[in-house]
C-alpha positions as CSV (number, residue, x, y, z in Angstrom):
1,X,-7.9,33.8,23.1
2,X,-4.2,33.3,22.2
3,X,-3.1,30.6,19.9
4,X,-0.5,29.3,22.2
5,X,-2.6,29.1,25.4
6,X,-2.5,26.1,27.8
7,X,-3.6,23.0,26.0
8,X,-5.4,21.8,29.1
9,X,-8.0,24.6,29.0
10,X,-11.4,23.7,27.8
11,X,-11.2,25.7,24.5
12,X,-8.1,25.8,22.4
13,X,-8.6,28.1,19.4
14,X,-10.7,30.9,18.1
15,X,-13.0,28.4,16.3
16,X,-16.7,28.2,17.0
17,X,-18.3,24.9,17.8
18,X,-20.8,23.1,15.5
19,X,-22.6,20.1,17.0
20,X,-19.9,20.1,19.7
21,X,-17.0,20.1,17.2
22,X,-14.6,22.9,16.5
23,X,-15.5,24.5,13.2
24,X,-11.8,24.4,12.3
25,X,-12.0,20.6,12.1
26,X,-14.2,20.7,9.0
27,X,-11.4,22.5,7.1
28,X,-8.9,19.9,8.2
29,X,-11.2,17.1,7.1
30,X,-11.8,18.6,3.6
31,X,-8.1,19.2,3.3
32,X,-7.4,15.5,4.1
33,X,-10.0,14.3,1.6
34,X,-8.6,16.4,-1.3
35,X,-5.0,15.4,-0.4
36,X,-5.7,11.7,-0.3
37,X,-7.6,12.0,-3.7
38,X,-4.5,13.7,-5.1
39,X,-2.1,11.1,-3.8
40,X,-4.0,7.9,-4.6
41,X,-5.2,9.3,-8.0
42,X,-1.7,10.0,-9.1
43,X,-0.4,6.6,-7.8
44,X,-3.2,4.7,-9.5
45,X,-1.8,5.4,-13.0
46,X,1.9,5.8,-12.1
47,X,3.2,2.4,-13.3
48,X,1.3,2.7,-16.6
49,X,2.9,6.1,-17.1
50,X,6.3,4.6,-16.5
51,X,5.7,1.8,-18.9
52,X,3.7,3.3,-21.8
53,X,4.8,7.0,-21.7
54,X,8.4,6.9,-20.5
55,X,8.7,3.5,-22.3
56,X,10.5,1.7,-19.4
57,X,10.4,-2.0,-19.0
58,X,8.4,-3.8,-16.3
59,X,11.3,-4.2,-13.9
60,X,12.4,-0.6,-14.0
61,X,8.9,0.7,-13.7
62,X,8.2,-1.5,-10.7
63,X,11.4,-0.6,-9.0
64,X,10.9,3.2,-9.3
65,X,7.3,2.8,-8.2
66,X,8.2,1.0,-5.0
67,X,11.0,3.4,-4.3
68,X,8.6,6.2,-4.5
69,X,6.1,4.5,-2.1
70,X,8.9,3.7,0.3
71,X,10.0,7.4,0.3
72,X,6.4,8.4,1.1
73,X,6.5,6.4,4.3
74,X,10.0,7.4,5.3
75,X,9.7,11.2,4.9
76,X,7.1,11.4,7.8
77,X,10.0,11.3,10.2
78,X,11.5,14.4,8.6
79,X,8.1,16.1,8.7
80,X,7.6,15.3,12.3
81,X,11.1,16.6,13.3
82,X,10.4,19.9,11.4
83,X,7.0,20.3,13.0
84,X,7.9,19.5,16.6
85,X,11.3,21.2,16.5
86,X,11.1,24.4,14.4
87,X,8.0,25.3,12.3
88,X,5.1,23.8,14.3
89,X,2.5,21.6,12.7
90,X,0.5,24.4,11.0
91,X,3.4,26.0,9.1
92,X,4.9,22.6,8.3
93,X,1.6,21.6,6.6
94,X,1.4,24.9,4.7
95,X,5.0,24.8,3.4
96,X,5.1,21.1,2.5
97,X,1.7,21.3,0.9
98,X,3.1,23.9,-1.5
99,X,6.0,21.6,-2.2
100,X,3.5,18.8,-2.7
101,X,1.4,20.9,-5.2
102,X,4.5,21.9,-7.2
103,X,5.4,18.2,-7.5
104,X,1.9,17.3,-8.8
105,X,2.1,20.1,-11.3
106,X,5.5,18.9,-12.4
107,X,4.1,15.4,-12.9
108,X,1.2,16.8,-15.0
109,X,3.6,18.8,-17.2
110,X,6.0,15.9,-17.6
111,X,3.1,13.9,-19.2
112,X,2.4,16.4,-22.0
113,X,4.0,14.7,-25.0
114,X,3.5,17.8,-27.3
115,X,6.1,19.7,-25.3
116,X,9.0,17.9,-27.0
117,X,7.2,16.2,-29.9
118,X,8.7,18.4,-32.6
119,X,8.0,15.9,-35.4
120,X,4.4,15.5,-34.2
121,X,4.5,11.7,-34.4
122,X,2.9,11.3,-30.9
123,X,6.2,10.3,-29.2
124,X,8.3,12.8,-27.2
125,X,11.7,13.5,-29.0
126,X,13.4,14.5,-25.8
127,X,12.6,11.8,-23.3
128,X,15.2,13.0,-20.9
129,X,13.2,16.2,-20.2
130,X,10.1,14.1,-19.3
131,X,12.1,11.6,-17.1
132,X,13.9,14.4,-15.2
133,X,10.8,16.4,-14.6
134,X,8.8,13.4,-13.5
135,X,11.5,12.3,-11.1
136,X,11.7,15.8,-9.6
137,X,7.9,15.8,-9.3
138,X,7.9,12.4,-7.6
139,X,10.6,13.5,-5.2
140,X,8.6,16.6,-4.2
141,X,5.4,14.6,-3.9
142,X,7.1,12.1,-1.6
143,X,8.6,14.9,0.5
144,X,5.2,16.7,0.7
145,X,2.8,13.8,1.3
146,X,5.2,12.1,3.7
147,X,6.1,15.4,5.5
148,X,2.5,16.3,6.2
149,X,1.3,12.8,7.1
150,X,2.2,12.9,10.8
151,X,1.1,16.5,11.2
152,X,-2.4,16.6,9.8
153,X,-3.9,14.0,12.2
154,X,-2.1,15.4,15.2
155,X,-3.0,19.0,14.2
156,X,-6.6,17.9,14.1
157,X,-6.4,16.4,17.5
158,X,-4.9,19.6,18.9
159,X,-8.1,21.5,18.1
160,X,-10.1,19.7,20.8
161,X,-10.3,20.7,24.4
162,X,-10.7,18.4,27.4
163,X,-14.5,18.6,27.3
164,X,-14.4,17.2,23.7
165,X,-12.8,13.9,24.4
166,X,-15.7,12.0,22.7
167,X,-15.6,14.3,19.7
168,X,-11.8,13.8,19.3
169,X,-12.3,10.0,19.2
170,X,-14.9,10.5,16.5
171,X,-12.6,12.8,14.6
172,X,-10.0,10.1,14.1
173,X,-12.7,7.8,12.6
174,X,-13.9,10.6,10.3
175,X,-10.3,11.3,9.4
176,X,-9.9,7.7,8.3
177,X,-13.1,7.9,6.4
178,X,-11.8,10.8,4.4
179,X,-8.6,8.9,3.6
180,X,-10.6,6.0,2.2
181,X,-13.2,8.2,0.5
182,X,-10.5,10.1,-1.4
183,X,-8.8,6.8,-2.2
184,X,-12.0,5.2,-3.5
185,X,-13.0,8.1,-5.8
186,X,-9.6,8.7,-7.2
187,X,-8.9,5.1,-8.1
188,X,-12.1,5.1,-10.0
189,X,-11.8,8.5,-11.7
190,X,-8.2,8.9,-12.7
191,X,-7.9,5.6,-14.7
192,X,-11.0,6.8,-16.7
193,X,-9.2,10.1,-17.3
194,X,-6.0,8.3,-18.4
195,X,-8.0,6.3,-21.0
196,X,-9.1,9.5,-22.8
197,X,-7.2,10.7,-25.8
198,X,-5.8,14.2,-25.7
199,X,-3.1,16.3,-27.4
200,X,-2.6,19.4,-29.5
201,X,-1.1,17.8,-32.6
202,X,-1.5,14.1,-32.0
203,X,-3.9,12.2,-29.7
204,X,-2.4,10.0,-27.0
205,X,-3.5,8.5,-23.7
206,X,-4.2,11.5,-21.5
207,X,-1.7,11.0,-18.6
208,X,-1.4,14.7,-18.3
209,X,-5.1,14.9,-17.4
210,X,-4.8,12.0,-15.0
211,X,-2.0,13.8,-13.2
212,X,-3.6,17.3,-13.7
213,X,-6.8,16.6,-11.8
214,X,-4.9,15.3,-8.7
215,X,-2.7,18.5,-8.9
216,X,-5.8,20.6,-8.9
217,X,-7.2,18.8,-5.9
218,X,-3.9,19.3,-4.1
219,X,-4.2,23.1,-4.7
220,X,-7.8,23.0,-3.4
221,X,-6.6,21.1,-0.3
222,X,-4.0,23.8,0.3
223,X,-6.5,26.7,-0.2
224,X,-9.1,25.1,2.1
225,X,-6.5,24.7,4.8
226,X,-5.3,28.3,4.5
227,X,-8.9,29.6,4.7
228,X,-9.4,28.0,8.1
229,X,-6.1,29.6,9.5
230,X,-7.8,32.1,11.8
231,X,-9.8,29.3,13.6
232,X,-6.9,26.9,14.4
233,X,-5.2,26.3,17.7
234,X,-1.5,26.4,16.8
235,X,0.7,24.9,19.4
236,X,4.1,26.4,19.3
237,X,7.1,24.1,18.6
238,X,9.0,23.0,21.6
239,X,12.5,23.5,20.2
240,X,14.7,20.8,18.6
241,X,13.1,18.1,20.8
242,X,14.4,15.3,18.6
243,X,18.0,16.3,19.2
244,X,17.4,16.7,22.9
245,X,15.8,13.2,23.0
246,X,18.7,11.6,21.2
247,X,21.2,13.4,23.4
248,X,19.3,12.5,26.6
249,X,19.0,8.8,25.6
250,X,22.7,8.7,24.7
251,X,23.8,10.3,28.0
252,X,21.6,7.8,30.0
253,X,23.2,4.9,28.2
254,X,26.7,6.3,28.6
255,X,26.2,7.1,32.2
256,X,24.7,3.7,33.0
257,X,27.7,2.1,31.3
258,X,30.2,4.2,33.3
259,X,28.4,3.4,36.6
260,X,27.8,-0.3,36.0
261,X,29.6,-1.4,39.1
262,X,27.5,-2.9,41.9
263,X,28.6,-0.2,44.4
264,X,26.3,2.3,42.6
265,X,22.6,2.2,43.5
266,X,20.2,0.7,41.0
267,X,17.9,3.2,39.3
268,X,14.2,2.5,38.8
269,X,14.4,3.0,35.1
270,X,17.5,3.1,32.9
271,X,16.6,6.6,31.6
272,X,16.9,7.8,35.2
273,X,20.7,7.7,34.7
274,X,20.3,11.0,32.7
275,X,19.0,12.9,35.8
276,X,22.5,14.3,36.5
277,X,22.3,16.4,33.4
278,X,18.8,16.6,32.0
279,X,15.4,17.9,33.3
280,X,13.2,15.3,34.9
281,X,10.2,16.4,32.8
282,X,12.1,15.6,29.6
283,X,13.1,12.2,31.0
284,X,9.5,11.5,31.9
285,X,8.4,12.5,28.4
286,X,11.0,10.2,26.8
287,X,9.8,7.4,29.0
288,X,6.3,7.8,27.7
289,X,7.5,7.8,24.1
290,X,9.7,4.8,24.6
291,X,6.8,2.9,26.1
292,X,4.7,3.5,23.0
293,X,7.5,2.8,20.6
294,X,8.2,-0.5,22.3
295,X,4.5,-1.4,21.7
296,X,5.1,-0.5,18.0
297,X,7.6,-3.3,17.5
298,X,5.1,-6.0,16.6
299,X,2.8,-3.8,14.6
300,X,4.6,-3.9,11.1
301,X,3.4,-7.5,10.8
302,X,-0.2,-6.3,10.4
303,X,0.8,-4.1,7.5
304,X,2.8,-7.0,6.0
305,X,-0.5,-8.8,5.5
306,X,-2.7,-5.8,4.9
307,X,-0.7,-4.4,1.9
308,X,-0.7,-7.7,0.1
309,X,-4.3,-7.1,-0.9
310,X,-2.8,-4.9,-3.7
311,X,-0.3,-7.6,-4.8
312,X,-1.0,-11.2,-3.8
313,X,-4.8,-10.9,-3.7
314,X,-4.9,-9.1,-7.0
315,X,-2.8,-11.9,-8.6
316,X,-5.2,-14.4,-7.0
317,X,-8.2,-12.5,-8.6
318,X,-6.6,-13.0,-12.0
319,X,-7.4,-16.7,-11.7
320,X,-11.0,-16.1,-10.8
321,X,-14.3,-15.3,-12.6
322,X,-15.3,-11.7,-12.3
323,X,-18.7,-11.9,-14.0
324,X,-21.3,-10.6,-11.6
325,X,-24.1,-10.5,-14.1
326,X,-24.8,-6.9,-15.1
327,X,-21.4,-5.9,-13.7
328,X,-18.1,-7.4,-14.8
329,X,-15.2,-6.8,-12.3
330,X,-11.6,-6.8,-13.4
331,X,-9.1,-8.4,-11.1
332,X,-7.5,-5.2,-10.0
333,X,-10.9,-3.6,-9.3
334,X,-11.5,-6.0,-6.4
335,X,-9.3,-3.7,-4.3
336,X,-12.2,-1.1,-4.3
337,X,-14.0,-3.5,-1.9
338,X,-11.6,-2.3,0.8
339,X,-12.5,1.5,0.8
340,X,-16.2,0.7,0.2
341,X,-16.2,-1.5,3.3
342,X,-14.2,1.1,5.2
343,X,-16.8,3.7,4.5
344,X,-19.5,1.3,5.7
345,X,-17.8,-0.2,8.8
346,X,-16.3,2.9,10.4
347,X,-19.7,4.5,11.3
348,X,-21.1,1.1,12.2
349,X,-18.2,0.4,14.6
350,X,-18.4,3.9,16.2
351,X,-22.2,4.1,16.5
352,X,-23.2,0.5,17.1
353,X,-20.5,-2.1,17.8
354,X,-18.4,-0.1,20.4
355,X,-21.4,1.3,22.3
356,X,-22.9,-2.2,22.4
357,X,-19.7,-3.7,23.8
358,X,-19.6,-0.9,26.4
359,X,-23.2,-1.6,27.5
360,X,-22.2,-5.2,28.0
361,X,-19.8,-4.0,30.6
362,X,-16.7,-5.0,28.7
363,X,-13.6,-2.8,28.9
364,X,-12.7,-2.8,25.2
365,X,-9.5,-0.7,25.5
366,X,-7.6,0.6,22.4
367,X,-4.9,-2.1,22.8
368,X,-7.6,-4.8,22.9
369,X,-9.1,-3.4,19.8
370,X,-5.8,-3.5,18.0
371,X,-5.3,-7.1,19.1
372,X,-8.7,-8.1,17.7
373,X,-7.8,-6.2,14.5
374,X,-4.6,-8.3,14.1
375,X,-6.5,-11.5,14.6
376,X,-9.1,-10.5,12.0
377,X,-6.3,-9.8,9.5
378,X,-4.9,-13.3,10.2
379,X,-8.4,-14.8,9.7
380,X,-8.5,-12.9,6.3
381,X,-5.4,-14.7,5.2
382,X,-6.7,-18.1,6.3
383,X,-9.8,-17.3,4.1
384,X,-7.4,-16.4,1.3
385,X,-5.7,-19.8,1.7
386,X,-9.0,-21.6,1.5
387,X,-10.0,-19.7,-1.7
388,X,-6.5,-20.5,-3.2
389,X,-7.1,-24.2,-2.5
390,X,-10.3,-24.0,-4.5
391,X,-8.5,-22.2,-7.3
392,X,-5.7,-24.7,-7.4
393,X,-8.2,-27.5,-8.0
394,X,-9.3,-25.8,-11.2
395,X,-5.9,-24.8,-12.6
396,X,-4.3,-26.8,-15.4
397,X,-1.4,-29.1,-14.6
398,X,1.6,-27.5,-16.2
399,X,4.8,-29.5,-16.9
400,X,7.5,-29.4,-14.2
401,X,11.1,-28.4,-15.1
402,X,11.9,-32.0,-16.0
403,X,8.7,-32.7,-18.0
404,X,7.3,-31.8,-21.4
405,X,3.8,-31.7,-22.7
406,X,2.6,-32.2,-26.2
407,X,-0.7,-31.8,-28.0
408,X,-1.5,-32.9,-31.5
409,X,-3.3,-31.2,-34.4
410,X,-4.4,-32.9,-37.6
411,X,-4.2,-30.3,-40.3
412,X,-5.2,-32.7,-43.0
413,X,-8.7,-33.4,-44.5
414,X,-8.8,-37.1,-43.4
415,X,-8.4,-38.9,-40.1
416,X,-4.9,-40.2,-39.2
417,X,-3.8,-42.7,-36.5
418,X,-1.0,-41.5,-34.2
419,X,1.2,-43.6,-31.9
420,X,3.1,-42.0,-29.0
421,X,4.9,-43.6,-26.1
422,X,2.1,-45.0,-24.0
423,X,-0.7,-43.6,-26.1
424,X,-2.6,-44.5,-29.3
425,X,-4.7,-41.7,-30.8
426,X,-7.0,-41.5,-33.8
427,X,-7.3,-37.8,-34.9
428,X,-10.2,-36.7,-37.1
429,X,-9.7,-34.2,-39.9
430,X,-9.0,-30.7,-38.5
431,X,-9.1,-31.8,-34.9
432,X,-6.9,-31.4,-31.8
433,X,-6.1,-34.2,-29.4
434,X,-8.4,-33.9,-26.3
435,X,-5.5,-32.9,-23.9
436,X,-1.8,-32.5,-23.6
437,X,0.3,-35.7,-23.2
438,X,3.1,-35.5,-20.5
439,X,6.5,-37.0,-21.1
440,X,9.7,-37.3,-19.0
441,X,12.0,-38.0,-22.0
442,X,13.7,-35.2,-23.9
443,X,13.0,-36.9,-27.2
444,X,10.1,-39.3,-28.2
445,X,9.3,-41.5,-31.2
446,X,6.0,-40.7,-32.9
447,X,4.4,-42.8,-35.7
448,X,1.7,-41.1,-37.9
449,X,-0.5,-42.4,-40.7
450,X,-0.9,-45.7,-42.5
451,X,1.5,-46.7,-43.7
452,X,3.2,-45.1,-40.7
453,X,5.8,-42.4,-40.8
454,X,8.0,-42.6,-37.7
455,X,10.2,-39.8,-36.5
456,X,12.0,-38.7,-33.4
457,X,10.5,-35.5,-32.0
458,X,12.5,-33.4,-29.6
459,X,10.7,-31.9,-26.6
460,X,11.4,-28.8,-24.6
461,X,11.7,-29.3,-20.9
462,X,9.1,-27.3,-18.9
463,X,7.2,-26.3,-22.0
464,X,3.9,-27.0,-23.7
465,X,3.9,-27.6,-27.4
466,X,1.5,-28.5,-30.2
467,X,2.6,-30.8,-33.0
468,X,1.2,-29.7,-36.4
469,X,0.5,-32.8,-38.5
470,X,0.4,-31.8,-42.2
471,X,-1.9,-33.4,-44.8
472,X,1.1,-35.2,-46.3
473,X,2.7,-36.7,-43.2
474,X,5.9,-37.2,-45.1
475,X,6.4,-33.4,-45.2
476,X,8.0,-31.4,-42.4
477,X,6.4,-31.5,-38.9
478,X,6.1,-28.2,-37.1
479,X,5.9,-27.6,-33.3
480,X,4.5,-24.5,-31.7
481,X,5.2,-23.2,-28.2
482,X,2.1,-22.8,-26.1
483,X,1.4,-21.0,-22.8
484,X,2.6,-22.5,-19.5
485,X,0.9,-20.0,-17.3
486,X,-2.4,-18.4,-16.7
487,X,-2.9,-15.1,-18.6
488,X,-2.5,-12.1,-16.4
489,X,-5.2,-9.8,-15.1
490,X,-8.0,-12.1,-16.2
491,X,-7.3,-11.6,-19.9
492,X,-7.5,-14.4,-22.5
493,X,-4.5,-15.5,-24.6
494,X,-5.5,-16.3,-28.2
495,X,-3.6,-17.7,-31.1
496,X,-4.6,-18.8,-34.7
497,X,-3.2,-21.5,-36.8
498,X,-3.6,-21.2,-40.6
499,X,-4.2,-24.4,-42.5
500,X,-5.0,-22.7,-45.8
501,X,-2.6,-22.6,-48.7
502,X,-2.7,-18.8,-48.7
503,X,-2.1,-16.2,-46.1
504,X,-5.0,-15.0,-43.9
505,X,-5.4,-11.7,-42.1
506,X,-7.1,-12.0,-38.7
507,X,-8.2,-9.0,-36.7
508,X,-10.6,-7.8,-34.0
509,X,-11.3,-4.3,-32.7
510,X,-9.1,-4.9,-29.7
511,X,-6.2,-6.9,-31.4
512,X,-4.7,-7.4,-34.8
513,X,-3.1,-10.7,-35.5
514,X,-1.8,-9.6,-38.9
515,X,-1.3,-11.9,-41.9
516,X,-0.7,-15.5,-40.9
517,X,1.3,-17.4,-43.4
518,X,0.2,-20.9,-44.6
519,X,0.7,-23.7,-42.1
520,X,2.0,-21.2,-39.5
521,X,0.8,-19.9,-36.2
522,X,0.2,-16.3,-35.1
523,X,1.6,-14.9,-31.9
524,X,-0.6,-14.7,-28.8
525,X,-2.9,-11.7,-28.4
526,X,-4.6,-10.7,-25.2
527,X,-8.4,-10.5,-25.4
528,X,-10.7,-9.2,-22.7
529,X,-13.7,-11.1,-21.4
530,X,-16.9,-10.9,-23.3
531,X,-17.9,-11.5,-26.8
532,X,-15.2,-10.9,-29.5
533,X,-15.8,-10.9,-33.2
534,X,-12.8,-11.8,-35.4
535,X,-12.6,-10.8,-39.1
536,X,-10.8,-13.3,-41.4
537,X,-9.9,-12.0,-44.8
538,X,-7.8,-13.3,-47.7
539,X,-7.8,-11.1,-50.8
540,X,-11.3,-10.0,-51.5
541,X,-12.9,-12.7,-49.4
542,X,-13.7,-12.4,-45.8
543,X,-15.9,-13.8,-43.0
544,X,-16.6,-13.2,-39.3
545,X,-16.1,-15.6,-36.4
546,X,-17.2,-14.9,-32.9
547,X,-16.4,-16.4,-29.5
548,X,-17.6,-15.5,-25.9
549,X,-14.6,-15.4,-23.6
550,X,-14.5,-15.7,-19.8
551,X,-11.5,-14.9,-17.6
552,X,-8.0,-16.2,-17.7
553,X,-8.3,-18.8,-20.6
554,X,-6.2,-19.7,-23.5
555,X,-7.5,-20.9,-26.9
556,X,-6.0,-22.0,-30.2
557,X,-8.2,-21.5,-33.2
558,X,-7.5,-23.6,-36.3
559,X,-8.4,-22.4,-39.8
560,X,-8.8,-25.6,-41.8
561,X,-7.9,-26.1,-45.4
562,X,-11.6,-26.8,-46.1
563,X,-12.7,-23.3,-44.9
564,X,-15.1,-21.6,-47.2
565,X,-15.4,-17.8,-46.7
566,X,-19.0,-16.9,-46.1
567,X,-21.8,-17.4,-43.6
568,X,-20.6,-20.9,-42.7
569,X,-17.3,-19.6,-41.4
570,X,-18.4,-19.9,-37.8
571,X,-18.9,-23.7,-38.0
572,X,-15.8,-24.4,-40.0
573,X,-13.1,-23.2,-37.4
574,X,-11.8,-25.7,-34.8
575,X,-11.2,-24.6,-31.3
576,X,-8.8,-26.1,-28.7
577,X,-9.2,-24.9,-25.1
578,X,-5.6,-25.0,-23.9
579,X,-6.3,-23.4,-20.5
580,X,-9.8,-23.4,-19.2
581,X,-11.4,-20.1,-18.1
582,X,-11.5,-19.2,-14.4
583,X,-14.4,-21.0,-12.7
584,X,-13.9,-19.9,-9.1
585,X,-16.0,-16.7,-8.6
586,X,-14.4,-13.5,-7.3
587,X,-17.2,-13.2,-4.9
588,X,-15.4,-15.7,-2.8
589,X,-12.8,-13.0,-2.1
590,X,-15.3,-10.8,-0.3
591,X,-15.0,-12.6,3.1
592,X,-11.3,-12.1,3.2
593,X,-11.7,-8.4,2.2
594,X,-14.3,-8.1,4.9
595,X,-12.1,-9.5,7.6
596,X,-9.0,-7.5,6.5
597,X,-11.1,-4.3,6.4
598,X,-12.7,-5.0,9.8
599,X,-9.2,-5.6,11.1
600,X,-8.0,-2.3,9.6
601,X,-10.8,-0.4,11.2
602,X,-10.0,-1.8,14.7
603,X,-6.3,-1.7,14.2
604,X,-5.5,1.5,12.2
605,X,-8.2,3.9,13.4
606,X,-7.6,2.9,17.0
607,X,-3.8,3.1,16.5
608,X,-4.0,6.7,15.4
609,X,-6.1,7.6,18.4
610,X,-3.9,5.6,20.8
611,X,-0.7,7.2,19.4
612,X,-2.1,10.7,19.9
613,X,-3.5,10.1,23.4
614,X,-0.3,8.5,24.8
615,X,2.1,11.0,23.3
616,X,3.6,14.0,25.3
617,X,2.4,17.4,24.1
618,X,5.7,18.1,22.3
619,X,6.2,14.7,20.6
620,X,2.8,13.9,19.1
621,X,3.9,14.3,15.5
622,X,7.0,12.2,16.2
623,X,4.8,9.3,17.4
624,X,2.6,9.7,14.3
625,X,5.7,9.4,12.1
626,X,6.7,6.3,14.1
627,X,3.3,4.8,13.4
628,X,3.6,5.5,9.7
629,X,7.1,4.0,9.8
630,X,5.6,0.6,10.8
631,X,3.8,0.6,7.4
632,X,7.1,0.9,5.6
633,X,8.8,-1.8,7.7
634,X,5.8,-4.1,7.1
635,X,6.3,-3.8,3.3
636,X,9.9,-4.8,3.6
637,X,8.9,-7.9,5.7
638,X,6.8,-9.1,2.7
639,X,9.9,-9.3,0.6
640,X,12.0,-10.9,3.3
641,X,9.5,-13.6,4.3
642,X,8.6,-14.5,0.8
643,X,12.3,-14.7,-0.2
644,X,13.3,-16.8,2.8
645,X,10.3,-19.1,2.7
646,X,10.1,-19.7,-1.1
647,X,7.0,-21.9,-0.7
648,X,5.9,-23.4,-4.0
649,X,2.2,-23.3,-3.1
650,X,0.4,-20.0,-2.7
651,X,-2.0,-21.2,-0.1
652,X,0.9,-22.3,2.1
653,X,2.3,-18.8,1.9
654,X,-1.0,-17.4,3.0
655,X,-1.1,-19.7,5.9
656,X,2.5,-18.8,6.8
657,X,1.8,-15.1,6.9
658,X,-1.4,-15.7,8.9
659,X,0.4,-17.9,11.4
660,X,3.2,-15.3,11.8
661,X,0.6,-12.6,12.6
662,X,-1.1,-14.9,15.1
663,X,2.3,-15.4,16.9
664,X,3.0,-11.7,16.8
665,X,-0.5,-11.0,18.0
666,X,0.2,-13.3,21.0
667,X,3.4,-11.4,21.8
668,X,1.5,-8.1,21.4
669,X,-1.2,-9.3,23.8
670,X,1.4,-10.0,26.5
671,X,3.0,-6.6,25.9
672,X,-0.4,-4.9,26.1
673,X,-1.2,-6.6,29.4
674,X,1.8,-5.0,31.1
675,X,1.1,-1.6,29.5
676,X,-0.4,1.1,31.8
677,X,-2.5,3.8,30.1
678,X,-1.4,7.3,31.0
679,X,-2.5,10.9,30.7
680,X,0.6,12.6,29.4
681,X,-0.8,16.1,30.1
682,X,-1.4,15.2,33.7
683,X,2.0,13.7,34.2
684,X,3.6,16.8,32.6
685,X,1.5,19.1,34.9
686,X,2.6,17.2,38.0
687,X,6.3,17.5,37.1
688,X,5.9,21.2,36.4
689,X,4.1,21.7,39.7
690,X,6.8,19.8,41.5
691,X,9.5,22.0,39.9
692,X,7.5,25.2,40.9
693,X,7.2,24.0,44.5
694,X,10.9,23.3,44.6
695,X,11.7,26.7,43.3
696,X,9.3,28.2,45.9
697,X,11.1,26.3,48.7
698,X,14.5,27.6,47.5
699,X,13.2,31.2,47.5
700,X,11.9,30.7,51.1
701,X,15.2,29.4,52.3
702,X,17.0,32.4,50.8
703,X,14.6,34.9,52.4
704,X,14.9,33.2,55.8
705,X,18.7,33.4,55.6
706,X,18.6,37.0,54.7
707,X,16.2,37.8,57.6
708,X,18.4,36.0,60.1
709,X,21.5,37.9,59.0
710,X,19.7,41.2,59.3
711,X,18.4,40.3,62.8
712,X,21.8,39.3,64.0
713,X,23.3,42.6,62.8
714,X,20.7,44.6,64.6
715,X,21.3,42.7,67.9
716,X,25.0,43.3,67.6
717,X,24.5,47.1,67.2
718,X,22.0,47.3,70.1
719,X,24.4,45.4,72.4
720,X,27.3,47.8,71.7
721,X,29.4,45.0,70.4
722,X,33.1,45.8,70.7
723,X,34.5,42.6,69.3
724,X,37.4,42.7,67.1
725,X,37.2,42.6,63.3
726,X,38.3,39.0,63.3
727,X,35.6,37.9,65.8
728,X,32.9,39.7,63.8
729,X,34.1,38.0,60.6
730,X,34.1,34.7,62.4
731,X,30.5,35.2,63.5
732,X,29.3,36.1,60.0
733,X,31.2,33.1,58.6
734,X,29.5,30.7,60.9
735,X,26.2,32.3,60.2
C-alpha cells in the first residue's frame, strides 16, 4: 500500500494492527515519552544552572529562562509551516529532532566545568565559552521541541483509518499520558542527578549529568521514531499552504473593500469574495480553519490560570507545612501532584466517566468538555483563594511602609525595666520581649534601668529591628535588622547574637555562621526543616545545641554571658521566635490541584482531539501550532493582569483570575452553541466531486459541439452545396 494513498481509506500505512491499533502508534508514543522526559528534565534544573554555574543574578537567570520557554511555544508555528508546506510531518520530526538532540548535547557539554578550568579551582576560567555554548544549545532545543510539537500529535492521528475512530480518540489520551509521565519522572530524577558531585580534577554539582541524561533520552526518542519508519502513513505536504492561505485571505479582504458598494450582491461569507481568483476547495478549507481559530480566542485564559501552579501556587506552598509524617514535601515538589493526578484521571475519564455520561443519554461533546474544564480551573482558583485566607490568618503582621517595629533583648545578667511610648516592660536577664512593638513615629524615646537612662532611638520605616540592651545601660545601644518577609521555599532563617565577651564560632553541617564578635549578631542563614545540631566553640571549648525546625520560620538565638560550655549548653541559650513556622498544611492544596488537573484532562486532551478532527487534511499541523500558541498567550496574560490589577491581597488576585475565567467560559459557551461540528474530509470530498462533475460537463459540451459540426459538414456535402465561400463561412460562424 502506498504511503500517500487516500486518507479516507480504511487502512493508511503498512503497519500491522495490535489490539485494533496501528503498530506504528507505539513507536510514536515511546518517542513522545522520551522527548518529554528530555525537555522537562533539562528545564527542571535550568534556572539553577544559570545562577550557580554561569553565576548570573536572579533577574537575568529568570529573564533568560522565560525567554527560552516563550520560544518553545512560538516555534511550533514555524514547525507547522515547514511540515504542511514542504517537508511533511515525518521528515520535519526527523530533521528537527536531530537539531533538538544536538542542542541537548551542547547543553551537557557547556556544563562541564573542567573544559576551561585550567587552574583546577572548580570554577571555569573562560565563562564566555560556557555561556555561548549554552545559549546556542537552548536556541536549538527551542527550535527542535517547538518545531516538532504540532507535528507529533497530528502525525499520530494520521496513522488511524476511518474504522479506528475510537482508537484515535484513545490515542490522544495516551499521548497526553506520555507527556505527563515523562514530565513526572524527569522532574524527580534530574534534580537528584544535579545534586551529585562530579568532575575530573575538582568535584562540583553535576549539571553535565543532569543535562546529559535528557540528551541521551532525546537520542533514544529519535532512534525509536526512525525504527518505525517503514510502518508509518506519511501524508505528502500540500505545498506552501500557509502562503496560499494568507494570499487568499488578503485577496478576499481587498476584493470586499473594493466592492463595498450596495450595488454589489452580498456574499454568504466574507471569504467568498476570493472566488474570483482562488479555488472553492481552498476557500472552504480556510473557512474551516477560521472557525476553529475563532473558537481559540478565549482559550488562553485557561492557560493563564493553569501555568500559575508553577509560580503562584508554589509561592503559596512556601508558607505552608509540608510534613506528611514519614514523608516531608518541599514547596516546589507539590507540583508533582499534577502529573500524578493526570496519570490517574486520564484512564478514569476515558474508561469510566465518559462512558457513564454517554449511557445517561447526555451528548457530552468536545466543546462541552472544554467548557467544563474551564469551570473546573476556575473552581481550583477559588479553592486557592480559600487556602490563602487560611494562610493569611497565620502570617505575622509586618510593618507597613509608614510603620516601624521594635523588639527588645536584655543582654545583661539582671532584670531591667523598660519604658517605651505606650508600653512598660520588665525584661528578665537574657530574655526577649514577647513580641514586636509597632510605632508610627520615626524616632521614639526609651528609658531603661533604674535609675533610668533615656535616649532617643531612631526607627527605620517598614523595618523590624531588635534593640540590644547591654549589661551596663550607659554603654552604646545596638539595633539589628530583622526579617520582614517569610523565608522562601519553606526554609528557616536563623541568626545568632553573641552576649559573651569573646568571639564564638557557630556552625552546622548545612550552614556556617563563622565567628560572631562579642555583642554582635551573625547574618541570617537558611536552614531546612527537621532537626539541626549547632556546634558552638570558643578556643578549646565547645558544646552542641539542637533545635527542631518546621517550615518558613525565623528565629534569633541569644548566647548569654552566663553560658557555660558543656552538657548544659542546651538549656542556657535563649530563643526568640520572630516568625512562626507554617501551620497551614500543604494537604489543603490537594483539592485545588485536583480541580485544575481534572480541568486540564477535560480541556487539554479534548482540545487536542478537537483540533485534529476539525482541521482540513492539509492544515492539521497548523491548527496544532495555533493550539500551542494559546499557551504562550496565556502566559503573557498572567503578567498583564497582575501588573494592571496590583492587588495587595493574594487571595483577591486568585478570585480575580477565577472570575475572569468564568466570564471567558460564559463567552466560550455562547460561541460553542453556534459552532457546527463538521467532517473536513467529507466536505473536501464533496468539493472535489463537484469539480470533477463540472469538468465532465465541460467535456460533454465540447464533444456535442464537435459532433454537430461534423454532422453539418456531411449534410452540406450530400446536398451538393454550391454556396459561395462567404455563405459557407457565415454558416460555420453561426454554428
